[in-house]
RODO-2510 file (C-alpha; in nm, 4 decimals, decimal comma):
residues 454
     n   res          X          Y          Z
     1     x     0,5191     1,8861    -0,4158
     2     x     0,2875     1,7147    -0,1907
     3     x     0,3846     1,5984     0,1461
     4     x     0,3121     1,2266     0,0870
     5     x     0,5514     1,2013    -0,2229
     6     x     0,8129     1,4116    -0,1016
     7     x     0,8229     1,1974     0,2234
     8     x     0,8181     0,8768     0,0221
     9     x     1,0871     1,0055    -0,1791
    10     x     1,3268     1,0848     0,1072
    11     x     1,2400     0,7369     0,2223
    12     x     1,3048     0,5456    -0,0623
    13     x     1,6767     0,6828    -0,0404
    14     x     1,7507     0,5215     0,3143
    15     x     1,7534     0,1367     0,1856
    16     x     2,0913    -0,0059     0,1950
    17     x     2,2863    -0,3116     0,2535
    18     x     2,6225    -0,1324     0,3407
    19     x     2,7757     0,2290     0,4246
    20     x     3,0655     0,3436     0,1944
    21     x     3,2130     0,2517    -0,1198
    22     x     3,4588    -0,0008    -0,2564
    23     x     3,7228    -0,0962     0,0130
    24     x     3,5778     0,0864     0,3028
    25     x     3,2230    -0,0552     0,2696
    26     x     3,0711    -0,1776     0,5936
    27     x     2,7748    -0,3624     0,6726
    28     x     2,4554    -0,1214     0,7651
    29     x     2,2828    -0,3045     0,9890
    30     x     2,5881    -0,4085     1,2201
    31     x     2,7376    -0,0564     1,1862
    32     x     2,3966     0,0810     1,3176
    33     x     2,3949    -0,1504     1,6084
    34     x     2,7428    -0,0831     1,7102
    35     x     2,6603     0,2813     1,6821
    36     x     2,4062     0,2255     1,9178
    37     x     2,5981     0,0053     2,1879
    38     x     2,8249     0,2963     2,2005
    39     x     2,5857     0,5519     2,2286
    40     x     2,3766     0,3085     2,4712
    41     x     2,7065     0,2661     2,7290
    42     x     2,7748     0,6434     2,7224
    43     x     2,4132     0,7197     2,8668
    44     x     2,4130     0,4132     3,0659
    45     x     2,7762     0,4826     3,2193
    46     x     2,7218     0,8569     3,2711
    47     x     2,3595     0,8188     3,4525
    48     x     2,5103     0,5356     3,6635
    49     x     2,8343     0,7450     3,7537
    50     x     2,6005     1,0311     3,8393
    51     x     2,2823     0,8563     4,0370
    52     x     2,4632     0,5422     4,1665
    53     x     2,8070     0,6849     4,1805
    54     x     3,0119     0,3475     4,1107
    55     x     3,2163     0,3605     3,7566
    56     x     3,3464    -0,0147     3,7871
    57     x     2,9875    -0,1191     3,8676
    58     x     2,8594     0,0413     3,5786
    59     x     3,1135    -0,0978     3,3411
    60     x     3,0610    -0,4398     3,4772
    61     x     2,6864    -0,3878     3,4249
    62     x     2,7436    -0,2792     3,0757
    63     x     2,9535    -0,6027     2,9957
    64     x     2,7292    -0,8338     3,1083
    65     x     2,4351    -0,6590     2,8887
    66     x     2,6478    -0,6991     2,6251
    67     x     2,7680    -1,0501     2,6819
    68     x     2,3697    -1,1206     2,7002
    69     x     2,3089    -1,0049     2,3678
    70     x     2,5495    -1,2197     2,1773
    71     x     2,4818    -1,5208     2,4059
    72     x     2,1082    -1,5223     2,3475
    73     x     2,1433    -1,4552     1,9810
    74     x     2,3692    -1,7819     2,0020
    75     x     2,1344    -1,9555     2,2097
    76     x     1,7876    -1,8643     1,9887
    77     x     2,0188    -1,9981     1,6624
    78     x     2,1169    -2,3157     1,7999
    79     x     1,7460    -2,3826     1,9291
    80     x     1,5925    -2,2421     1,6273
    81     x     1,8566    -2,2887     1,3438
    82     x     1,7755    -1,9685     1,2386
    83     x     1,9647    -1,6428     1,3242
    84     x     1,6929    -1,4174     1,4508
    85     x     1,6514    -1,1057     1,6896
    86     x     1,3664    -1,0395     1,8964
    87     x     1,4153    -0,6969     2,0499
    88     x     1,1812    -0,7229     2,3606
    89     x     1,3587    -1,0710     2,4158
    90     x     1,6894    -0,9081     2,4235
    91     x     1,5240    -0,6478     2,6713
    92     x     1,4313    -0,9157     2,9295
    93     x     1,7639    -1,0994     2,8962
    94     x     1,9736    -0,7911     2,9589
    95     x     1,7542    -0,6431     3,1977
    96     x     1,7926    -1,0238     3,4126
    97     x     2,1698    -1,0481     3,3475
    98     x     2,1825    -0,6418     3,4699
    99     x     2,0228    -0,7322     3,7839
   100     x     2,1954    -1,0785     3,8393
   101     x     2,5402    -0,8950     3,8170
   102     x     2,4109    -0,6232     4,0317
   103     x     2,3247    -0,9029     4,3003
   104     x     2,6603    -1,0603     4,2588
   105     x     2,8442    -0,7593     4,3155
   106     x     2,6104    -0,6300     4,6307
   107     x     2,5217    -0,3199     4,4450
   108     x     2,1579    -0,1432     4,4699
   109     x     1,9788    -0,3063     4,1909
   110     x     1,7256    -0,0279     4,1054
   111     x     1,9425     0,2681     4,0384
   112     x     2,1251     0,1054     3,7848
   113     x     1,8396    -0,0098     3,6288
   114     x     1,7191     0,3139     3,5728
   115     x     2,0580     0,3761     3,3964
   116     x     2,0336     0,0596     3,2045
   117     x     1,6702     0,1267     3,0962
   118     x     1,7751     0,4653     2,9543
   119     x     2,0796     0,3278     2,7536
   120     x     1,8407     0,0529     2,6183
   121     x     1,6262     0,2868     2,4489
   122     x     1,8863     0,4481     2,2403
   123     x     2,0492     0,1001     2,1893
   124     x     1,7447    -0,0232     2,0456
   125     x     1,6172     0,2681     1,8555
   126     x     1,9537     0,2421     1,6666
   127     x     1,9032    -0,1237     1,5819
   128     x     1,5438    -0,0468     1,4340
   129     x     1,6993     0,2065     1,2347
   130     x     1,9117    -0,0842     1,1202
   131     x     1,5981    -0,2641     1,0532
   132     x     1,4609     0,0273     0,8285
   133     x     1,7726     0,0510     0,5884
   134     x     1,7818    -0,3537     0,5161
   135     x     1,4028    -0,4236     0,5370
   136     x     1,3693    -0,6513     0,8338
   137     x     1,0816    -0,6075     1,0764
   138     x     0,8862    -0,4312     0,8222
   139     x     0,5603    -0,2566     0,8059
   140     x     0,2208    -0,3721     0,6098
   141     x     0,1741    -0,2386     0,2402
   142     x     0,0791     0,1379     0,2799
   143     x     0,0588     0,4608     0,0532
   144     x     0,3103     0,5802     0,2440
   145     x     0,6057     0,4001     0,3090
   146     x     0,9495     0,2863     0,1883
   147     x     1,0344     0,0618    -0,1133
   148     x     1,3266    -0,1604    -0,1022
   149     x     1,4883    -0,2583    -0,4878
   150     x     1,6617    -0,5571    -0,5690
   151     x     1,9881    -0,4642    -0,4610
   152     x     1,8565    -0,4829    -0,0653
   153     x     1,7238    -0,8862    -0,1548
   154     x     2,0843    -0,9378    -0,2672
   155     x     2,1440    -0,8850     0,1217
   156     x     1,8389    -1,1097     0,2435
   157     x     1,5397    -0,9286     0,1611
   158     x     1,2736    -1,1589     0,0325
   159     x     1,1975    -1,1165    -0,3018
   160     x     0,8103    -1,0616    -0,2763
   161     x     0,9104    -0,7658    -0,0737
   162     x     1,1141    -0,5824    -0,3623
   163     x     0,8910    -0,2897    -0,4987
   164     x     0,6270    -0,2887    -0,2563
   165     x     0,5905     0,0412    -0,0824
   166     x     0,5759    -0,0718     0,3106
   167     x     0,4724     0,1676     0,6162
   168     x     0,8283     0,2575     0,7741
   169     x     0,7105     0,0924     1,1212
   170     x     1,0752     0,0531     1,2203
   171     x     1,0986     0,4218     1,2200
   172     x     0,8117     0,5113     1,4052
   173     x     0,9520     0,2846     1,6603
   174     x     1,3060     0,4248     1,6975
   175     x     1,1607     0,7616     1,7025
   176     x     0,9213     0,6642     1,9830
   177     x     1,2210     0,4845     2,1695
   178     x     1,4448     0,8224     2,1381
   179     x     1,1101     0,9683     2,3124
   180     x     1,0807     0,7418     2,5649
   181     x     1,4643     0,7811     2,6995
   182     x     1,4822     1,1591     2,6471
   183     x     1,1689     1,1575     2,9016
   184     x     1,3469     0,9393     3,1009
   185     x     1,6586     1,1641     3,1167
   186     x     1,4399     1,4991     3,1959
   187     x     1,2437     1,3143     3,4794
   188     x     1,5428     1,1040     3,6163
   189     x     1,6530     1,3828     3,8953
   190     x     1,3198     1,4244     4,0121
   191     x     1,1895     1,0215     4,0244
   192     x     1,2754     0,7778     4,2956
   193     x     1,4785     0,4826     4,2414
   194     x     1,3355     0,2277     4,0143
   195     x     1,0516     0,4592     3,8450
   196     x     1,2299     0,5401     3,5593
   197     x     1,3074     0,1798     3,4925
   198     x     0,9160     0,0959     3,5436
   199     x     0,8663     0,4161     3,3001
   200     x     1,0646     0,2564     3,0218
   201     x     0,9039    -0,0841     3,0839
   202     x     0,5384     0,0305     3,0696
   203     x     0,5995     0,3181     2,8072
   204     x     0,7812     0,0626     2,5871
   205     x     0,5236    -0,2123     2,6409
   206     x     0,2190     0,0186     2,5556
   207     x     0,3951     0,1512     2,2251
   208     x     0,5350    -0,2072     2,1096
   209     x     0,1895    -0,3665     2,1330
   210     x     0,0228    -0,0754     1,9494
   211     x     0,2974    -0,0864     1,6771
   212     x     0,2594    -0,4745     1,6512
   213     x    -0,0697    -0,4119     1,4251
   214     x     0,1253    -0,2032     1,1651
   215     x     0,3791    -0,4955     1,1132
   216     x     0,4089    -0,6788     0,7897
   217     x     0,6485    -0,9410     0,8371
   218     x     0,5423    -1,2861     0,9533
   219     x     0,4911    -1,3117     1,3366
   220     x     0,3820    -1,6180     1,5325
   221     x     0,0383    -1,5845     1,7181
   222     x    -0,1435    -1,7079     1,9775
   223     x    -0,5465    -1,6515     2,0586
   224     x    -0,4977    -1,3706     1,7676
   225     x    -0,2319    -1,1899     1,9826
   226     x     0,1428    -1,1900     1,8253
   227     x     0,4155    -1,3274     2,0558
   228     x     0,5312    -0,9630     2,1089
   229     x     0,1887    -0,8571     2,2120
   230     x     0,2015    -1,0966     2,4976
   231     x     0,5270    -1,0090     2,6263
   232     x     0,4143    -0,6502     2,5973
   233     x     0,1402    -0,7254     2,8162
   234     x     0,3516    -0,9167     3,0657
   235     x     0,6157    -0,6284     3,0666
   236     x     0,3347    -0,3919     3,1470
   237     x     0,1804    -0,5949     3,4427
   238     x     0,5385    -0,6160     3,5816
   239     x     0,5998    -0,2390     3,5827
   240     x     0,2636    -0,2210     3,7449
   241     x     0,4103    -0,4705     4,0468
   242     x     0,7142    -0,2673     4,0303
   243     x     0,5597     0,0662     4,1010
   244     x     0,2567    -0,0209     4,3150
   245     x     0,4290    -0,3099     4,4990
   246     x     0,6940    -0,0326     4,6117
   247     x     0,4298     0,1984     4,7345
   248     x     0,2341    -0,0641     4,9275
   249     x    -0,0920     0,0168     4,7323
   250     x    -0,2221    -0,3819     4,7446
   251     x    -0,5656    -0,2706     4,8786
   252     x    -0,9072    -0,3809     4,7716
   253     x    -0,9440    -0,0978     4,5070
   254     x    -0,6174    -0,1691     4,3627
   255     x    -0,7160    -0,5858     4,3425
   256     x    -1,0605    -0,4906     4,1733
   257     x    -0,8914    -0,2606     3,9117
   258     x    -0,6411    -0,5347     3,8599
   259     x    -0,9347    -0,7835     3,8208
   260     x    -1,1284    -0,5546     3,5532
   261     x    -0,8277    -0,5289     3,3275
   262     x    -0,7919    -0,8765     3,3094
   263     x    -1,1434    -0,9122     3,2588
   264     x    -1,1111    -0,6353     2,9848
   265     x    -0,8493    -0,8297     2,8329
   266     x    -1,0210    -1,1820     2,8079
   267     x    -1,3507    -0,9934     2,6778
   268     x    -1,1298    -0,8439     2,3744
   269     x    -0,9967    -1,1865     2,3342
   270     x    -1,3111    -1,3212     2,3097
   271     x    -1,4346    -1,0644     2,0695
   272     x    -1,1166    -1,1040     1,8258
   273     x    -1,1727    -1,4512     1,7974
   274     x    -1,5397    -1,4247     1,7395
   275     x    -1,5252    -1,1250     1,5055
   276     x    -1,2487    -1,2416     1,3276
   277     x    -1,3740    -1,2421     0,9378
   278     x    -1,0552    -1,4990     0,8693
   279     x    -1,1799    -1,7587     1,1036
   280     x    -1,4464    -1,8717     0,8514
   281     x    -1,2963    -1,7354     0,5466
   282     x    -0,9775    -1,9304     0,5521
   283     x    -1,1627    -2,2396     0,7352
   284     x    -1,0497    -2,5624     0,5639
   285     x    -1,4036    -2,6472     0,4924
   286     x    -1,4716    -2,2701     0,2950
   287     x    -1,1227    -2,3273     0,0995
   288     x    -1,2171    -2,6613    -0,0024
   289     x    -1,5509    -2,5123    -0,1495
   290     x    -1,4013    -2,2561    -0,3504
   291     x    -1,1560    -2,5069    -0,4687
   292     x    -1,3997    -2,7677    -0,5634
   293     x    -1,6432    -2,5145    -0,7365
   294     x    -1,3706    -2,4017    -0,9732
   295     x    -1,2073    -2,7118    -1,0192
   296     x    -1,5730    -2,8638    -1,1619
   297     x    -1,6581    -2,5612    -1,3580
   298     x    -1,6901    -2,6769    -1,6952
   299     x    -1,5847    -2,4930    -1,9888
   300     x    -1,8510    -2,2435    -2,0843
   301     x    -1,8747    -1,8946    -2,2722
   302     x    -2,0713    -1,7578    -1,9975
   303     x    -1,9424    -1,6789    -1,6630
   304     x    -2,0530    -1,9354    -1,3829
   305     x    -2,1344    -1,7918    -1,0319
   306     x    -2,1308    -1,9560    -0,7128
   307     x    -2,1818    -1,8041    -0,3627
   308     x    -1,9875    -1,9530    -0,0548
   309     x    -2,1121    -2,0313     0,2732
   310     x    -1,9075    -1,7637     0,3923
   311     x    -2,0635    -1,5255     0,1424
   312     x    -1,7894    -1,5051    -0,1083
   313     x    -1,8837    -1,4650    -0,4632
   314     x    -1,6852    -1,6814    -0,7049
   315     x    -1,7085    -1,6359    -1,0823
   316     x    -1,5303    -1,8719    -1,3054
   317     x    -1,5016    -1,8378    -1,6766
   318     x    -1,2776    -1,9872    -1,9713
   319     x    -1,0461    -1,7872    -2,1524
   320     x    -1,0590    -1,8173    -2,5270
   321     x    -0,6703    -1,8579    -2,5442
   322     x    -0,6529    -2,1501    -2,3146
   323     x    -0,9538    -2,3382    -2,2880
   324     x    -0,8269    -2,5654    -2,0051
   325     x    -0,7549    -2,2446    -1,7769
   326     x    -1,0164    -2,0497    -1,5687
   327     x    -1,0541    -1,7331    -1,4948
   328     x    -1,1405    -1,6771    -1,1450
   329     x    -1,2780    -1,3803    -0,9570
   330     x    -1,3278    -1,3811    -0,5620
   331     x    -1,5405    -1,1188    -0,4252
   332     x    -1,5829    -1,0553    -0,0821
   333     x    -1,8541    -0,8834     0,1059
   334     x    -1,8285    -0,5714     0,3329
   335     x    -1,6482    -0,6451     0,6414
   336     x    -1,4160    -0,9168     0,5224
   337     x    -1,2422    -0,7048     0,2602
   338     x    -0,8624    -0,7767     0,3722
   339     x    -0,6444    -0,8316     0,0963
   340     x    -0,4110    -1,0203     0,2971
   341     x    -0,6902    -1,2774     0,4093
   342     x    -0,8550    -1,2893     0,0127
   343     x    -0,4808    -1,3678    -0,1187
   344     x    -0,4675    -1,6373     0,1708
   345     x    -0,7767    -1,7663     0,0912
   346     x    -0,6843    -1,7732    -0,3188
   347     x    -0,3479    -1,9389    -0,2417
   348     x    -0,4993    -2,2165    -0,0124
   349     x    -0,7637    -2,3024    -0,2583
   350     x    -0,4841    -2,2692    -0,5775
   351     x    -0,1373    -2,3683    -0,4090
   352     x     0,1113    -2,1999    -0,6418
   353     x    -0,0612    -1,9588    -0,7772
   354     x     0,1194    -1,6875    -0,9760
   355     x     0,1048    -1,3590    -0,8362
   356     x     0,1292    -1,2260    -1,2241
   357     x    -0,1832    -1,3514    -1,3113
   358     x    -0,3780    -1,1780    -0,9952
   359     x    -0,4709    -0,8571    -0,9477
   360     x    -0,6701    -0,6762    -0,6697
   361     x    -0,9466    -0,4364    -0,7581
   362     x    -1,1185    -0,1878    -0,5761
   363     x    -1,4214    -0,2910    -0,4197
   364     x    -1,2775    -0,6017    -0,2543
   365     x    -1,2430    -0,7934    -0,5814
   366     x    -0,9450    -1,0098    -0,6365
   367     x    -0,9369    -1,1653    -1,0014
   368     x    -0,6727    -1,4504    -1,0858
   369     x    -0,5988    -1,7084    -1,3703
   370     x    -0,6143    -2,0394    -1,2593
   371     x    -0,4218    -2,3258    -1,4793
   372     x    -0,5168    -2,7025    -1,4194
   373     x    -0,1524    -2,7184    -1,2568
   374     x    -0,2579    -2,5228    -0,9856
   375     x    -0,5386    -2,7480    -0,8602
   376     x    -0,2770    -3,0248    -0,7679
   377     x    -0,1563    -3,0267    -0,4320
   378     x     0,1221    -2,7731    -0,3618
   379     x     0,2275    -2,5569    -0,0944
   380     x     0,0606    -2,2432    -0,0434
   381     x     0,2586    -1,9049    -0,1022
   382     x     0,0333    -1,6722     0,0565
   383     x     0,2755    -1,3892     0,1475
   384     x     0,4586    -1,4012    -0,1453
   385     x     0,0945    -1,3401    -0,3490
   386     x    -0,0130    -1,0860    -0,1052
   387     x     0,2703    -0,8601    -0,1475
   388     x     0,2866    -0,8497    -0,4828
   389     x    -0,0674    -0,8263    -0,5283
   390     x    -0,0510    -0,5331    -0,2743
   391     x     0,2262    -0,3874    -0,4847
   392     x     0,0505    -0,3689    -0,8053
   393     x    -0,2437    -0,2367    -0,6382
   394     x    -0,0100     0,0464    -0,4638
   395     x     0,0854     0,1597    -0,8614
   396     x    -0,1228     0,4387    -1,0138
   397     x    -0,4527     0,3137    -1,1732
   398     x    -0,3658     0,4042    -1,5213
   399     x    -0,0110     0,2257    -1,5130
   400     x    -0,2136    -0,0878    -1,4139
   401     x    -0,4648    -0,0761    -1,6521
   402     x    -0,2060     0,0173    -1,9222
   403     x    -0,0364    -0,3327    -1,8349
   404     x    -0,3389    -0,5018    -1,7616
   405     x    -0,5458    -0,3994    -2,0854
   406     x    -0,4021    -0,6558    -2,3573
   407     x    -0,4463    -0,9365    -2,1284
   408     x    -0,7874    -0,8376    -1,9735
   409     x    -0,9183    -0,8031    -2,3521
   410     x    -0,7802    -1,1558    -2,4613
   411     x    -0,8966    -1,2896    -2,1177
   412     x    -1,2490    -1,1422    -2,0899
   413     x    -1,5578    -1,3970    -2,1207
   414     x    -1,6986    -1,3228    -2,4836
   415     x    -2,0917    -1,3019    -2,5073
   416     x    -2,2221    -1,5194    -2,7633
   417     x    -2,4105    -1,4190    -3,0591
   418     x    -2,7165    -1,5227    -2,8995
   419     x    -2,6492    -1,3513    -2,6028
   420     x    -2,5427    -1,0161    -2,7893
   421     x    -2,8898    -1,0112    -2,9353
   422     x    -3,0774    -1,0089    -2,5899
   423     x    -2,8775    -0,6563    -2,5116
   424     x    -2,6803    -0,5336    -2,2467
   425     x    -2,9540    -0,5858    -1,9390
   426     x    -2,9379    -0,9496    -1,9746
   427     x    -2,5664    -1,0511    -2,0750
   428     x    -2,3649    -1,2326    -1,8461
   429     x    -2,0417    -1,0282    -1,8229
   430     x    -1,7311    -0,9877    -1,6123
   431     x    -1,4972    -0,6560    -1,7089
   432     x    -1,1495    -0,7857    -1,5279
   433     x    -1,0231    -0,4146    -1,5722
   434     x    -1,2683    -0,2528    -1,3839
   435     x    -1,4123    -0,5217    -1,1487
   436     x    -1,8247    -0,5113    -1,2820
   437     x    -2,0335    -0,7940    -1,2762
   438     x    -2,3700    -0,7692    -1,4305
   439     x    -2,6603    -0,7933    -1,2524
   440     x    -2,8001    -1,0556    -1,4759
   441     x    -2,5840    -1,3293    -1,4240
   442     x    -2,7509    -1,6063    -1,2697
   443     x    -2,7622    -1,6456    -0,9188
   444     x    -2,6184    -1,2955    -0,8764
   445     x    -2,6932    -1,1589    -0,5278
   446     x    -2,6392    -0,7909    -0,5303
   447     x    -2,5729    -0,7411    -0,1712
   448     x    -2,2706    -0,9788    -0,2399
   449     x    -2,1594    -0,8753    -0,5410
   450     x    -2,2956    -0,5469    -0,6856
   451     x    -2,0861    -0,3119    -0,5191
   452     x    -1,7814    -0,3987    -0,6698
   453     x    -1,7875    -0,0776    -0,9131
   454     x    -1,8494     0,1561    -0,6504
***
C-alpha cells in the first residue's frame, strides 16, 4: 500500500462529533479543549513554580487566562452575533490578562509569561486537534488529507465540504505547536527571563503566517493578507522589540534592518496586489462581460467562442435536450488556473449555478450548464461551487468519466450534416468529457485555449 492512500485512510478515521457511545458520549471538540486546558495548566504551574517559585501566583495567572478565554468568546459573540474562536486573538487576550494580573499582584511578569507561553502551546495544539475532528479551520482541497462525511455535517460542518479531501492543516499546526513547546521547555533552564516568551511569539507568528496559505475556510482579508497574517506580523514585531529592546540594541544598524524589513513587506504587498490574477478575472466589468456574452448567445448547432478582455476563452453551445439552456466552458490562460478563482468567476457570472452540472477538466477548463433561470439576479454561491467541483476533480478519472459520460454524450454539440462532410479538420466541436477544443472554431486562439488537451 503506497504512503498517500495509507495516510489518507488513517486520517479519514479521525472525524467525529462525539467521543464514546450511547449514554457516555461527550462532545469531541469540547473534550479535546478541556484536556488541553488541564495539560496547559500542569505545564504552566510546574514551570512557574520551578522558575518563579510561587504556586499561588501561578494558580491566579492560570485562572485569569481561563476566564479571559470564556470572557472574550462571549464578547465576540455579542458583537458579531456568531460564536467563533480565533486562536491568535485568544493568545493575545490571555497574555494581556496574565500580565495585568501579575502587575496587580506585584509579581515579576516575564518569568511567569515564559510559563504561560509554554502552557499555551499545548492548549492551542489540543484545540487544533479538536478543529481537525469536527472540520473547522480546515485546509484547501488536496490529494493528501481528510474527508468528512455527512455525520460531521449534522454537527455543523457546511454541506459543501462533505466528501471533499481537505489538507489537514489543523494537524500540521498542532504538531508545530507541540514542537515549539518542547523546544521552549528544553531551552528554559538556559534562557534569560522573557526569552522563552519571545521564542513562542516569534516562532508561532512565523509558523501561523505560513499556514494561512493552506487554509481553505473563509478568511477576512485586507491588502491581500488575511487578518491572522496581519496579527502574525504584529506579534513577530512585538517579539523583536521584546528581545532587542531588552538587550538595548537600538543602534543605527538595528534601525536600518527594521526599515529594510518594512520596505520588503511593502514590496511584497504591492507585488501581490499587482500580480494577483483574480484582480482582473473577478473585476465586475469582466464578470459582466462573461455574463452578457452567454446571455446574448442564440441557439446554434455550432459552438460560439469569445475571448474576454482578461484572456478567458468562453465557448457557448446549445444542448439538444434543452434548447433554452446553454453549455458554457471557461478556459483560462496559464498563470490564472486557480480553481477557486474560476469557480468564483462562474458563480458571479451565473448566480445560483449548480455544482451538479459543473466539472473541472485538467488543463484549466471549467465546463458548466447554464439555464435561463441562472441569468436572473441571485446570490452567488462561490464557496459551495468551489468545494463541490474540487471534490469531483479529486475522484479517480475513470469514475468521473463513467458518471459524466451519459450526460456528456447527450449535451455535446452535434455537427450538422454539412459540417460532417467538411471533415474533422474544419468541424467546430467541443468534447466535454475530455476538455478538447477544435482549432477550427471561429475566432479560436491557440494560445488562449489550444492547450486544454495537454
